[in-house]
N, C-alpha and C positions, 0 to 999 in steps of 0.2 A: 504494500499499500504505499509505503514511503516513496519508493521508487516512482509509482504512479503520480504522487503528490509532486515530487521533484520535476518529472516531466511536464507537468501541467503548469508548474511555475515558470519553466523554461520557455513554454509556448507563450505564455501570457507576457513574458518579458520581450519576446520576438515581436508580439503583437503591439506592444507599447512602443518600441523603437520604429517598427514600420509606420506607424501613425503620427510619431511625434518627432523623429529626426529629419534633419535636412539631408544627410547621408546616409541611410540605414546600413549601407554596405559596411560601414567602420565596425558596427556592432556585429553583424554577421560575419564578418572576417574574422573577428575576435573569437567568438563562440565556435566557430568551425574548427579551432584548434583543441577545443576541450574535448576530454574523454568521452563525455556523455554524447557528444555530436555523432559518434559513431554507432549509437544505439538506435534500434527501430523506434519511430519513424523519421527521425532526424537524418539516419543514414541514408535515406532516400535523396536528401539534399547533398550530403557528403560525395555521393557518387558522381554528382555534376563536376567535381574537380578533376576527375579522371576521365571525364568524357570529351573528346577532342571534337572540333569542328571544322568545316571546310575554311581554308585561309581566305578563299576568295570572298566569301560572304561574312566571314567572322575572323578578321585580323587580330582580334583581341584575344584570341584563344580558346580555352575551354568553355564549356557550358556554364560553369560557375562564374568565370569573368564576365561573361555576356549577361548573366542573370543579376550580376551586382550592378551592372551598368543600367539595366532595365529597371531595377528596384530604386535606385536614385533618380532615374528619369521618371518614374511614376510618382516619386515624393514630390517632385517640383510641380507636377500636374494634378495631384489628387484632389484638390479643391474643385476641379472641373468634373468630378465623378458625381453620380448620385449617391454612391456608397465609398467612401474612402477605404474602408476596411475591405470591402471586397476587392476593390482594384489594387491594394497594396499586396494582398495575400495571391491574387491571380498573377501579380508581376512575380512574386517569389516562386510561385509553383508552375509557371506557364510551360517550362521546358523539362518538367520532372519526368516526362515520358522518354526523354532522348537517352539516357543511359541504357535503356532496355531495347531501344530501336536503332541505335547507330551501328552502322555497319562500314568498314573500310575495305574496298575492292579496287584493286589497281590504283591505289593513292587517292581514289575518289571516296570522300566521307559523306554518307547519307544518313538521314533520320527519318525516313518515311513513316507515316501514322503516328508521329510521336504526339502530335495535337489529340487524337483519339485515344490513345493509350494514356495520355496524361490525365484525360478527364476521370477515369476510374482511380488513378494513383492518388489524384487530388482528393478525391472522396476518401480513400483509404488514410490518407495522411491526416485529413482534418477531423475524420471521425474518431481518431485516437484522443481527441481533445475537446470535442463539443458535440452535443446532441442536437444542435439546431440544423436540422436536415435541409431547411428552405436556404439557409445561408451557405451551408457547404455545396448545395447544388449551384446556386448563383456563381461562386468561384468557380467550380468545376465546368460549368458551361462556358466561362470566358475561356478558360484554359482549352477547351475543345474547339472553340471557334477562333482562336487567335491568328490562326493562319488563313482565315477566309479572306482577308483583304488581298492577299496574294492571289488566291483562287478565283476570286471574283473579279478583280481588275485585269488578271492575265487571262481570264476565260479558261481556266484549268478545269479538269473534269473531276476534281477532288472534293469540290465544294457542294453544299447544299444549302442555298440561300433560303429557301421556304422554311426549312427546319430551324435555321439559325434564327429567323425571324420570330418563330413560334416560341423558341426556348430562351432567347436572352435579348438584351437591349443593344440594338445596331450601334449607338453612339458609344456604349460602355466597350463594346468590340473594337471600335474605332479608336478610342483612348488608350487601351491597353496595346493595340496594335501599333500605334504611334511610338509609345515608349519602347516597344520590342524592336521597331525599325530604326529608331533613334540611338537606341542603347547597344551600340557596337562600334568597333574601330573604323574610323574614316567615314562615319555616316554624314550625309547631307541633309540636316533637319528640314530645310525649306523644301527640298525635292520630296521627302517622306510625308511632309504635310500635305502637298499636292496630290500624292498617291491616296491618302487616307481619305482626303476631300472627295476625291474621284470615287472612292468606294462607297462613300455615304450617299452621294449622288445617285449612284447605281441602284442603291438599296432604298431610295426614296426618303433617307434620312429616318 
């Protein structure tokens, strides 16, 4: 029971820093070195450190490095969200599906379906700490649909715009997606804003 209480305290601390820090990555980097961070479910986040990404799209390196940049970007923009807490946890967990889906073939790194896998893993992670099913679902759906900006604007066959509209808020997807796209090495924020605006227009906002 004490271990469970300690884990809940750690979750609450992460929750606090996500909502109140200008740069939550500073706290997250610090706790990622703690022994307890290798315990489930925090270990799901620790795996991001050892998960590589395509240098072409992610010159910043590992999924962890990218996630820290996205979390900081979300912290700057959280006031634009209908639910700051939902946005911040979605930013932290948006690529939680990558460790299990990343493949390296002939030096090409892919992580197909990490958004769909991430939905379930997000539910698994958050269910360890809260019984608020509605909130868990809202975070998980943002994780599931965070790649839809790419799918929709590039007319790729992986998306499901109708289901996305039913299951989540288009503008929240757009906000998380903007943080995701800006939160990587060498990004052009103005270009990414235009892409996200195009997505919103195509979805009828």
